[in-house]
N, CA, C and O atoms as a Tripos MOL2 file, in Angstrom:
@<TRIPOS>MOLECULE
protein
  240   239    60     0     0
PROTEIN
NO_CHARGES

@<TRIPOS>ATOM
      1 N           8.4980    6.6060  -15.4380 N.3       1 MET1
      2 CA          7.5420    5.7490  -14.7750 C.3       1 MET1
      3 C           6.1460    5.4610  -14.9130 C.2       1 MET1
      4 O           5.5990    4.4150  -14.5640 O.2       1 MET1
      5 N           5.4540    6.7390  -15.5940 N.am      2 SER2
      6 CA          4.0350    6.4930  -16.2150 C.3       2 SER2
      7 C           3.9140    5.2550  -16.9460 C.2       2 SER2
      8 O           3.1790    4.2800  -16.7880 O.2       2 SER2
      9 N           5.1040    5.6200  -18.0560 N.am      3 LEU3
     10 CA          4.9190    5.1000  -19.0390 C.3       3 LEU3
     11 C           5.0540    3.5550  -18.6850 C.2       3 LEU3
     12 O           4.3810    2.6890  -19.2430 O.2       3 LEU3
     13 N           5.8680    3.3390  -17.8330 N.am      4 LEU4
     14 CA          5.9340    1.3950  -17.5830 C.3       4 LEU4
     15 C           4.9260    1.3240  -16.6750 C.2       4 LEU4
     16 O           4.7250    0.1330  -16.4370 O.2       4 LEU4
     17 N           4.0460    2.1690  -15.9250 N.am      5 ILE5
     18 CA          2.5840    1.6530  -15.3490 C.3       5 ILE5
     19 C           1.7860    1.6370  -16.5270 C.2       5 ILE5
     20 O           1.1440    0.5890  -16.4460 O.2       5 ILE5
     21 N           1.5860    2.0160  -17.2030 N.am      6 ASP6
     22 CA          1.1270    2.0610  -18.3640 C.3       6 ASP6
     23 C           0.8890    1.0340  -19.1430 C.2       6 ASP6
     24 O          -0.1300    0.3870  -19.3850 O.2       6 ASP6
     25 N           2.1130    0.9700  -19.5470 N.am      7 SER7
     26 CA          2.6420   -0.1460  -20.4110 C.3       7 SER7
     27 C           1.7900   -2.0650  -19.7080 C.2       7 SER7
     28 O           1.3150   -3.0730  -20.2320 O.2       7 SER7
     29 N           2.1000   -1.4910  -18.1300 N.am      8 VAL8
     30 CA          1.8810   -3.2740  -17.8790 C.3       8 VAL8
     31 C           0.4060   -3.3800  -17.4260 C.2       8 VAL8
     32 O          -0.0770   -4.4810  -17.1610 O.2       8 VAL8
     33 N          -0.4670   -1.9870  -17.3160 N.am      9 ILE9
     34 CA         -1.5100   -2.3990  -17.3660 C.3       9 ILE9
     35 C          -2.1830   -2.5020  -18.5090 C.2       9 ILE9
     36 O          -3.3340   -2.9270  -18.3980 O.2       9 ILE9
     37 N          -1.7900   -2.2300  -19.6030 N.am     10 GLN10
     38 CA         -2.5760   -2.1720  -21.0770 C.3      10 GLN10
     39 C          -2.2050   -3.6500  -21.3500 C.2      10 GLN10
     40 O          -3.0910   -4.4740  -21.5770 O.2      10 GLN10
     41 N          -0.8290   -4.0000  -21.3270 N.am     11 GLU11
     42 CA         -0.4410   -5.6990  -21.3050 C.3      11 GLU11
     43 C          -1.5790   -6.4950  -20.8940 C.2      11 GLU11
     44 O          -2.3090   -7.1090  -21.6720 O.2      11 GLU11
     45 N          -1.7430   -6.4380  -19.1170 N.am     12 ASN12
     46 CA         -2.5490   -7.1410  -18.6660 C.3      12 ASN12
     47 C          -3.7300   -7.0910  -18.5940 C.2      12 ASN12
     48 O          -4.2760   -8.0130  -17.9900 O.2      12 ASN12
     49 N          -4.5280   -6.0690  -19.1420 N.am     13 ALA13
     50 CA         -5.9200   -5.2500  -18.8130 C.3      13 ALA13
     51 C          -6.4380   -6.4300  -19.1950 C.2      13 ALA13
     52 O          -7.3850   -6.4920  -18.4100 O.2      13 ALA13
     53 N          -6.4990   -7.5000  -19.8980 N.am     14 ASN14
     54 CA         -7.4560   -8.6160  -20.3100 C.3      14 ASN14
     55 C          -7.5260  -10.0090  -19.0730 C.2      14 ASN14
     56 O          -8.2650  -10.9930  -19.0410 O.2      14 ASN14
     57 N          -6.7020   -9.6780  -18.3820 N.am     15 LYS15
     58 CA         -6.4200  -10.5180  -17.2240 C.3      15 LYS15
     59 C          -6.9450  -10.2760  -16.1420 C.2      15 LYS15
     60 O          -7.2710   -9.1430  -15.7880 O.2      15 LYS15
     61 N          -7.1300  -11.5510  -15.3160 N.am     16 ASN16
     62 CA         -7.7090  -11.2900  -13.9460 C.3      16 ASN16
     63 C          -6.6090  -10.9810  -12.9510 C.2      16 ASN16
     64 O          -6.3620  -11.7580  -12.0290 O.2      16 ASN16
     65 N          -6.1450  -10.1860  -13.0800 N.am     17 LEU17
     66 CA         -4.7850  -10.0430  -12.1480 C.3      17 LEU17
     67 C          -5.2300   -8.4080  -11.2070 C.2      17 LEU17
     68 O          -6.1060   -7.5550  -11.3440 O.2      17 LEU17
     69 N          -4.1260   -8.6110  -10.3000 N.am     18 VAL18
     70 CA         -4.4480   -7.5340   -9.3080 C.3      18 VAL18
     71 C          -3.1010   -6.9670   -9.6300 C.2      18 VAL18
     72 O          -2.1930   -7.7170   -9.9870 O.2      18 VAL18
     73 N          -2.8700   -5.1790   -9.4770 N.am     19 LEU19
     74 CA         -1.8940   -4.6750  -10.0200 C.3      19 LEU19
     75 C          -1.9030   -3.7210   -8.4240 C.2      19 LEU19
     76 O          -2.7930   -2.9230   -8.1310 O.2      19 LEU19
     77 N          -0.5260   -4.0910   -7.4210 N.am     20 ASP20
     78 CA         -0.3580   -3.6610   -6.2850 C.3      20 ASP20
     79 C           0.3790   -2.2630   -6.3720 C.2      20 ASP20
     80 O           1.5850   -2.2870   -6.6160 O.2      20 ASP20
     81 N          -0.2590   -1.0360   -6.1890 N.am     21 PHE21
     82 CA          0.8310   -0.2330   -5.7480 C.3      21 PHE21
     83 C           1.8900   -0.0380   -4.7880 C.2      21 PHE21
     84 O           2.9940    0.4870   -4.9280 O.2      21 PHE21
     85 N           1.1430   -0.7490   -3.4340 N.am     22 GLU22
     86 CA          2.0010   -0.8380   -2.7160 C.3      22 GLU22
     87 C           1.9140    0.2680   -1.1440 C.2      22 GLU22
     88 O           2.3860    0.2480   -0.0080 O.2      22 GLU22
     89 N           0.8290    1.3250   -2.1280 N.am     23 GLY23
     90 CA          0.5020    2.3710   -0.9220 C.3      23 GLY23
     91 C           1.6950    2.9910   -0.2960 C.2      23 GLY23
     92 O           2.7960    2.4410   -0.2740 O.2      23 GLY23
     93 N           1.4200    4.2350    0.2450 N.am     24 SER24
     94 CA          1.9720    4.9640    0.6040 C.3      24 SER24
     95 C           1.3110    6.3730    1.4340 C.2      24 SER24
     96 O           0.3520    6.9560    0.9270 O.2      24 SER24
     97 N           1.8410    6.7960    2.5850 N.am     25 ASN25
     98 CA          1.4050    7.7350    3.0370 C.3      25 ASN25
     99 C           1.4500    8.9030    2.5670 C.2      25 ASN25
    100 O           0.7980    9.6460    3.3010 O.2      25 ASN25
    101 N           1.9920    9.5600    1.5180 N.am     26 ASP26
    102 CA          2.3570   10.3830    0.9670 C.3      26 ASP26
    103 C           1.0350   10.9950   -0.0880 C.2      26 ASP26
    104 O           0.6410   10.3740   -1.0750 O.2      26 ASP26
    105 N           0.7610   11.6500    0.1330 N.am     27 PHE27
    106 CA         -0.6560   11.8020   -0.3310 C.3      27 PHE27
    107 C          -0.2530   12.4040   -1.9370 C.2      27 PHE27
    108 O          -0.9150   12.2810   -2.9680 O.2      27 PHE27
    109 N           0.7990   12.9470   -1.7750 N.am     28 GLY28
    110 CA          1.1870   12.9650   -3.5930 C.3      28 GLY28
    111 C           1.4030   12.0020   -4.3190 C.2      28 GLY28
    112 O           1.4750   12.0000   -5.5480 O.2      28 GLY28
    113 N           1.5120   11.1670   -3.6220 N.am     29 LEU29
    114 CA          2.0560    9.8020   -4.4440 C.3      29 LEU29
    115 C           0.7650    9.0520   -4.7200 C.2      29 LEU29
    116 O           0.4000    8.6600   -5.8290 O.2      29 LEU29
    117 N          -0.0360    8.8670   -3.2880 N.am     30 ALA30
    118 CA         -1.3010    8.4020   -3.3610 C.3      30 ALA30
    119 C          -2.1360    9.0890   -4.5880 C.2      30 ALA30
    120 O          -2.4590    8.1370   -5.2990 O.2      30 ALA30
    121 N          -2.4940    9.9510   -5.0060 N.am     31 ARG31
    122 CA         -3.0060   11.1440   -6.0770 C.3      31 ARG31
    123 C          -2.3310   10.5440   -7.0500 C.2      31 ARG31
    124 O          -3.1600   10.1190   -7.8540 O.2      31 ARG31
    125 N          -1.2690   10.2960   -7.3840 N.am     32 TYR32
    126 CA         -0.5770   10.1560   -9.0530 C.3      32 TYR32
    127 C          -0.8780    8.5360   -9.1100 C.2      32 TYR32
    128 O          -1.0670    8.2650  -10.2960 O.2      32 TYR32
    129 N          -0.9890    7.4390   -8.3570 N.am     33 TYR33
    130 CA         -1.2580    6.2590   -8.4450 C.3      33 TYR33
    131 C          -2.8560    6.3100   -8.6400 C.2      33 TYR33
    132 O          -3.4110    5.8460   -9.6360 O.2      33 TYR33
    133 N          -3.5310    6.9340   -7.5650 N.am     34 SER34
    134 CA         -5.5630    7.1980   -8.1960 C.3      34 SER34
    135 C          -5.4050    7.8240   -9.8600 C.2      34 SER34
    136 O          -6.4350    7.9130  -10.5290 O.2      34 SER34
    137 N          -4.7550    8.0270  -10.1520 N.am     35 SER35
    138 CA         -4.5850    8.6310  -11.2980 C.3      35 SER35
    139 C          -4.6820    7.3180  -12.6960 C.2      35 SER35
    140 O          -5.2850    7.3770  -13.7670 O.2      35 SER35
    141 N          -4.0190    6.4700  -12.2450 N.am     36 PHE36
    142 CA         -3.8370    4.9920  -12.8600 C.3      36 PHE36
    143 C          -5.6250    4.3870  -12.7820 C.2      36 PHE36
    144 O          -5.8390    3.4600  -13.5640 O.2      36 PHE36
    145 N          -6.7110    4.7910  -12.0200 N.am     37 GLY37
    146 CA         -7.5130    4.1850  -11.8980 C.3      37 GLY37
    147 C          -7.5850    3.5000  -10.3690 C.2      37 GLY37
    148 O          -8.6690    3.2120   -9.8620 O.2      37 GLY37
    149 N          -6.1720    3.2490   -9.6250 N.am     38 SER38
    150 CA         -6.3110    2.8880   -8.1970 C.3      38 SER38
    151 C          -7.2860    2.8890   -6.9270 C.2      38 SER38
    152 O          -7.1560    4.0730   -6.6150 O.2      38 SER38
    153 N          -7.9470    2.4960   -6.2250 N.am     39 ILE39
    154 CA         -8.7060    2.2000   -5.0520 C.3      39 ILE39
    155 C          -8.2740    2.4190   -3.8430 C.2      39 ILE39
    156 O          -7.5580    1.5090   -3.4270 O.2      39 ILE39
    157 N          -8.4220    3.1870   -3.2050 N.am     40 GLU40
    158 CA         -7.6630    2.8790   -1.7080 C.3      40 GLU40
    159 C          -7.9620    1.8300   -1.1460 C.2      40 GLU40
    160 O          -9.0860    1.4440   -1.4670 O.2      40 GLU40
    161 N          -7.4580    1.2150   -0.4620 N.am     41 HIS41
    162 CA         -7.8720    0.0230    0.4060 C.3      41 HIS41
    163 C          -7.0980   -0.1150    1.7440 C.2      41 HIS41
    164 O          -5.8910   -0.3570    1.7280 O.2      41 HIS41
    165 N          -7.9490    0.0750    3.1760 N.am     42 VAL42
    166 CA         -7.3260    0.2820    4.2890 C.3      42 VAL42
    167 C          -6.8090   -1.0270    5.1940 C.2      42 VAL42
    168 O          -7.4980   -1.7830    5.8780 O.2      42 VAL42
    169 N          -5.6680   -1.0370    5.0150 N.am     43 TYR43
    170 CA         -4.9350   -2.6690    5.8840 C.3      43 TYR43
    171 C          -4.9600   -2.8070    7.4890 C.2      43 TYR43
    172 O          -3.8740   -2.4400    7.9380 O.2      43 TYR43
    173 N          -5.5670   -3.0860    8.1740 N.am     44 LEU44
    174 CA         -5.5130   -3.0440   10.0160 C.3      44 LEU44
    175 C          -4.3480   -3.5830   10.2380 C.2      44 LEU44
    176 O          -3.9420   -4.4860    9.5060 O.2      44 LEU44
    177 N          -3.6420   -3.1310   11.2560 N.am     45 HIS45
    178 CA         -2.3490   -3.4620   12.0620 C.3      45 HIS45
    179 C          -2.4720   -3.6490   13.3570 C.2      45 HIS45
    180 O          -3.3510   -3.0670   13.9930 O.2      45 HIS45
    181 N          -1.4240   -4.6670   14.0400 N.am     46 LEU46
    182 CA         -2.4220   -5.3660   15.1010 C.3      46 LEU46
    183 C          -0.6880   -5.2420   15.7510 C.2      46 LEU46
    184 O           0.1850   -5.6560   14.9880 O.2      46 LEU46
    185 N          -0.3220   -4.7790   16.8860 N.am     47 LYS47
    186 CA          0.7920   -4.5360   17.5940 C.3      47 LYS47
    187 C           1.0110   -5.2730   18.5150 C.2      47 LYS47
    188 O           1.1800   -4.4780   19.4400 O.2      47 LYS47
    189 N           1.1800   -6.6970   19.0930 N.am     48 LYS48
    190 CA          1.3950   -6.7590   20.4800 C.3      48 LYS48
    191 C           2.4540   -6.7340   21.2280 C.2      48 LYS48
    192 O           3.4420   -7.2960   20.7540 O.2      48 LYS48
    193 N           2.6000   -6.0170   22.7610 N.am     49 ASN49
    194 CA          3.7150   -5.9260   23.1840 C.3      49 ASN49
    195 C           4.2660   -7.1250   23.7630 C.2      49 ASN49
    196 O           3.7670   -7.3690   24.8620 O.2      49 ASN49
    197 N           5.0870   -7.9060   23.3970 N.am     50 THR50
    198 CA          5.2620   -9.3170   24.4440 C.3      50 THR50
    199 C           7.0740   -9.1830   25.3360 C.2      50 THR50
    200 O           7.9780   -9.9870   25.5660 O.2      50 THR50
    201 N           6.8400   -7.6600   25.6030 N.am     51 LEU51
    202 CA          8.6040   -7.3120   26.6430 C.3      51 LEU51
    203 C           7.7690   -8.0430   27.9960 C.2      51 LEU51
    204 O           6.5680   -8.3010   28.0700 O.2      51 LEU51
    205 N           8.7690   -8.2560   28.9460 N.am     52 PRO52
    206 CA          7.8990   -8.5130   30.0560 C.3      52 PRO52
    207 C           7.4650   -7.4390   30.9760 C.2      52 PRO52
    208 O           7.7940   -6.3280   30.5610 O.2      52 PRO52
    209 N           6.9410   -7.4350   31.8990 N.am     53 PHE53
    210 CA          6.2070   -6.7170   32.6050 C.3      53 PHE53
    211 C           6.9450   -5.1100   32.6770 C.2      53 PHE53
    212 O           6.4590   -4.0740   32.2240 O.2      53 PHE53
    213 N           7.9490   -5.2360   33.2230 N.am     54 PRO54
    214 CA          8.2370   -3.8040   34.2150 C.3      54 PRO54
    215 C           9.0180   -3.4970   32.9960 C.2      54 PRO54
    216 O           9.8010   -2.7240   33.5470 O.2      54 PRO54
    217 N           9.4190   -3.5080   31.7210 N.am     55 VAL55
    218 CA          9.8090   -2.5420   30.6020 C.3      55 VAL55
    219 C           8.9020   -2.3850   29.5220 C.2      55 VAL55
    220 O           9.2540   -1.6470   28.6020 O.2      55 VAL55
    221 N           7.1610   -3.2710   29.4400 N.am     56 ARG56
    222 CA          6.5270   -3.0220   28.6900 C.3      56 ARG56
    223 C           5.4970   -1.7740   29.2530 C.2      56 ARG56
    224 O           4.4530   -1.4010   28.7170 O.2      56 ARG56
    225 N           6.1060   -1.2660   30.4650 N.am     57 LEU57
    226 CA          5.2670   -0.2160   30.6580 C.3      57 LEU57
    227 C           5.8220    1.3350   29.9740 C.2      57 LEU57
    228 O           5.2370    2.4040   29.8040 O.2      57 LEU57
    229 N           7.6620    0.7330   29.6000 N.am     58 PHE58
    230 CA          8.2810    2.0170   29.3260 C.3      58 PHE58
    231 C           8.0290    1.5370   27.4540 C.2      58 PHE58
    232 O           7.6750    2.4740   26.7380 O.2      58 PHE58
    233 N           8.1340    0.7470   27.0640 N.am     59 LYS59
    234 CA          7.5540    0.9180   25.5470 C.3      59 LYS59
    235 C           6.3090    1.2040   25.2580 C.2      59 LYS59
    236 O           5.3570    0.8570   25.9570 O.2      59 LYS59
    237 N           6.2100    2.0100   23.9630 N.am     60 ARG60
    238 CA          4.9350    2.0480   23.5760 C.3      60 ARG60
    239 C           5.0350    1.6400   22.1490 C.2      60 ARG60
    240 O           4.0200    1.5630   21.4560 O.2      60 ARG60
@<TRIPOS>BOND
     1     1     2 1
     2     2     3 1
     3     3     4 2
     4     3     5 am
     5     5     6 1
     6     6     7 1
     7     7     8 2
     8     7     9 am
     9     9    10 1
    10    10    11 1
    11    11    12 2
    12    11    13 am
    13    13    14 1
    14    14    15 1
    15    15    16 2
    16    15    17 am
    17    17    18 1
    18    18    19 1
    19    19    20 2
    20    19    21 am
    21    21    22 1
    22    22    23 1
    23    23    24 2
    24    23    25 am
    25    25    26 1
    26    26    27 1
    27    27    28 2
    28    27    29 am
    29    29    30 1
    30    30    31 1
    31    31    32 2
    32    31    33 am
    33    33    34 1
    34    34    35 1
    35    35    36 2
    36    35    37 am
    37    37    38 1
    38    38    39 1
    39    39    40 2
    40    39    41 am
    41    41    42 1
    42    42    43 1
    43    43    44 2
    44    43    45 am
    45    45    46 1
    46    46    47 1
    47    47    48 2
    48    47    49 am
    49    49    50 1
    50    50    51 1
    51    51    52 2
    52    51    53 am
    53    53    54 1
    54    54    55 1
    55    55    56 2
    56    55    57 am
    57    57    58 1
    58    58    59 1
    59    59    60 2
    60    59    61 am
    61    61    62 1
    62    62    63 1
    63    63    64 2
    64    63    65 am
    65    65    66 1
    66    66    67 1
    67    67    68 2
    68    67    69 am
    69    69    70 1
    70    70    71 1
    71    71    72 2
    72    71    73 am
    73    73    74 1
    74    74    75 1
    75    75    76 2
    76    75    77 am
    77    77    78 1
    78    78    79 1
    79    79    80 2
    80    79    81 am
    81    81    82 1
    82    82    83 1
    83    83    84 2
    84    83    85 am
    85    85    86 1
    86    86    87 1
    87    87    88 2
    88    87    89 am
    89    89    90 1
    90    90    91 1
    91    91    92 2
    92    91    93 am
    93    93    94 1
    94    94    95 1
    95    95    96 2
    96    95    97 am
    97    97    98 1
    98    98    99 1
    99    99   100 2
   100    99   101 am
   101   101   102 1
   102   102   103 1
   103   103   104 2
   104   103   105 am
   105   105   106 1
   106   106   107 1
   107   107   108 2
   108   107   109 am
   109   109   110 1
   110   110   111 1
   111   111   112 2
   112   111   113 am
   113   113   114 1
   114   114   115 1
   115   115   116 2
   116   115   117 am
   117   117   118 1
   118   118   119 1
   119   119   120 2
   120   119   121 am
   121   121   122 1
   122   122   123 1
   123   123   124 2
   124   123   125 am
   125   125   126 1
   126   126   127 1
   127   127   128 2
   128   127   129 am
   129   129   130 1
   130   130   131 1
   131   131   132 2
   132   131   133 am
   133   133   134 1
   134   134   135 1
   135   135   136 2
   136   135   137 am
   137   137   138 1
   138   138   139 1
   139   139   140 2
   140   139   141 am
   141   141   142 1
   142   142   143 1
   143   143   144 2
   144   143   145 am
   145   145   146 1
   146   146   147 1
   147   147   148 2
   148   147   149 am
   149   149   150 1
   150   150   151 1
   151   151   152 2
   152   151   153 am
   153   153   154 1
   154   154   155 1
   155   155   156 2
   156   155   157 am
   157   157   158 1
   158   158   159 1
   159   159   160 2
   160   159   161 am
   161   161   162 1
   162   162   163 1
   163   163   164 2
   164   163   165 am
   165   165   166 1
   166   166   167 1
   167   167   168 2
   168   167   169 am
   169   169   170 1
   170   170   171 1
   171   171   172 2
   172   171   173 am
   173   173   174 1
   174   174   175 1
   175   175   176 2
   176   175   177 am
   177   177   178 1
   178   178   179 1
   179   179   180 2
   180   179   181 am
   181   181   182 1
   182   182   183 1
   183   183   184 2
   184   183   185 am
   185   185   186 1
   186   186   187 1
   187   187   188 2
   188   187   189 am
   189   189   190 1
   190   190   191 1
   191   191   192 2
   192   191   193 am
   193   193   194 1
   194   194   195 1
   195   195   196 2
   196   195   197 am
   197   197   198 1
   198   198   199 1
   199   199   200 2
   200   199   201 am
   201   201   202 1
   202   202   203 1
   203   203   204 2
   204   203   205 am
   205   205   206 1
   206   206   207 1
   207   207   208 2
   208   207   209 am
   209   209   210 1
   210   210   211 1
   211   211   212 2
   212   211   213 am
   213   213   214 1
   214   214   215 1
   215   215   216 2
   216   215   217 am
   217   217   218 1
   218   218   219 1
   219   219   220 2
   220   219   221 am
   221   221   222 1
   222   222   223 1
   223   223   224 2
   224   223   225 am
   225   225   226 1
   226   226   227 1
   227   227   228 2
   228   227   229 am
   229   229   230 1
   230   230   231 1
   231   231   232 2
   232   231   233 am
   233   233   234 1
   234   234   235 1
   235   235   236 2
   236   235   237 am
   237   237   238 1
   238   238   239 1
   239   239   240 2
@<TRIPOS>SUBSTRUCTURE
     1 MET1         2 RESIDUE 1 A MET
     2 SER2         6 RESIDUE 1 A SER
     3 LEU3        10 RESIDUE 1 A LEU
     4 LEU4        14 RESIDUE 1 A LEU
     5 ILE5        18 RESIDUE 1 A ILE
     6 ASP6        22 RESIDUE 1 A ASP
     7 SER7        26 RESIDUE 1 A SER
     8 VAL8        30 RESIDUE 1 A VAL
     9 ILE9        34 RESIDUE 1 A ILE
    10 GLN10       38 RESIDUE 1 A GLN
    11 GLU11       42 RESIDUE 1 A GLU
    12 ASN12       46 RESIDUE 1 A ASN
    13 ALA13       50 RESIDUE 1 A ALA
    14 ASN14       54 RESIDUE 1 A ASN
    15 LYS15       58 RESIDUE 1 A LYS
    16 ASN16       62 RESIDUE 1 A ASN
    17 LEU17       66 RESIDUE 1 A LEU
    18 VAL18       70 RESIDUE 1 A VAL
    19 LEU19       74 RESIDUE 1 A LEU
    20 ASP20       78 RESIDUE 1 A ASP
    21 PHE21       82 RESIDUE 1 A PHE
    22 GLU22       86 RESIDUE 1 A GLU
    23 GLY23       90 RESIDUE 1 A GLY
    24 SER24       94 RESIDUE 1 A SER
    25 ASN25       98 RESIDUE 1 A ASN
    26 ASP26      102 RESIDUE 1 A ASP
    27 PHE27      106 RESIDUE 1 A PHE
    28 GLY28      110 RESIDUE 1 A GLY
    29 LEU29      114 RESIDUE 1 A LEU
    30 ALA30      118 RESIDUE 1 A ALA
    31 ARG31      122 RESIDUE 1 A ARG
    32 TYR32      126 RESIDUE 1 A TYR
    33 TYR33      130 RESIDUE 1 A TYR
    34 SER34      134 RESIDUE 1 A SER
    35 SER35      138 RESIDUE 1 A SER
    36 PHE36      142 RESIDUE 1 A PHE
    37 GLY37      146 RESIDUE 1 A GLY
    38 SER38      150 RESIDUE 1 A SER
    39 ILE39      154 RESIDUE 1 A ILE
    40 GLU40      158 RESIDUE 1 A GLU
    41 HIS41      162 RESIDUE 1 A HIS
    42 VAL42      166 RESIDUE 1 A VAL
    43 TYR43      170 RESIDUE 1 A TYR
    44 LEU44      174 RESIDUE 1 A LEU
    45 HIS45      178 RESIDUE 1 A HIS
    46 LEU46      182 RESIDUE 1 A LEU
    47 LYS47      186 RESIDUE 1 A LYS
    48 LYS48      190 RESIDUE 1 A LYS
    49 ASN49      194 RESIDUE 1 A ASN
    50 THR50      198 RESIDUE 1 A THR
    51 LEU51      202 RESIDUE 1 A LEU
    52 PRO52      206 RESIDUE 1 A PRO
    53 PHE53      210 RESIDUE 1 A PHE
    54 PRO54      214 RESIDUE 1 A PRO
    55 VAL55      218 RESIDUE 1 A VAL
    56 ARG56      222 RESIDUE 1 A ARG
    57 LEU57      226 RESIDUE 1 A LEU
    58 PHE58      230 RESIDUE 1 A PHE
    59 LYS59      234 RESIDUE 1 A LYS
    60 ARG60      238 RESIDUE 1 A ARG
């Protein structure tokens, strides 16, 4: 896997592209991806509960 990722990075190093590692909550995987020079980027998440009123009270 490391050879594949490294190969893609080397082939596209002179292009203005972004390689998205798709993120993970797994610390070990995040550390592995950071070894390729990746940076952490936090995306906000918004959830809206549109269930009817009585049901909304029980679903979180």
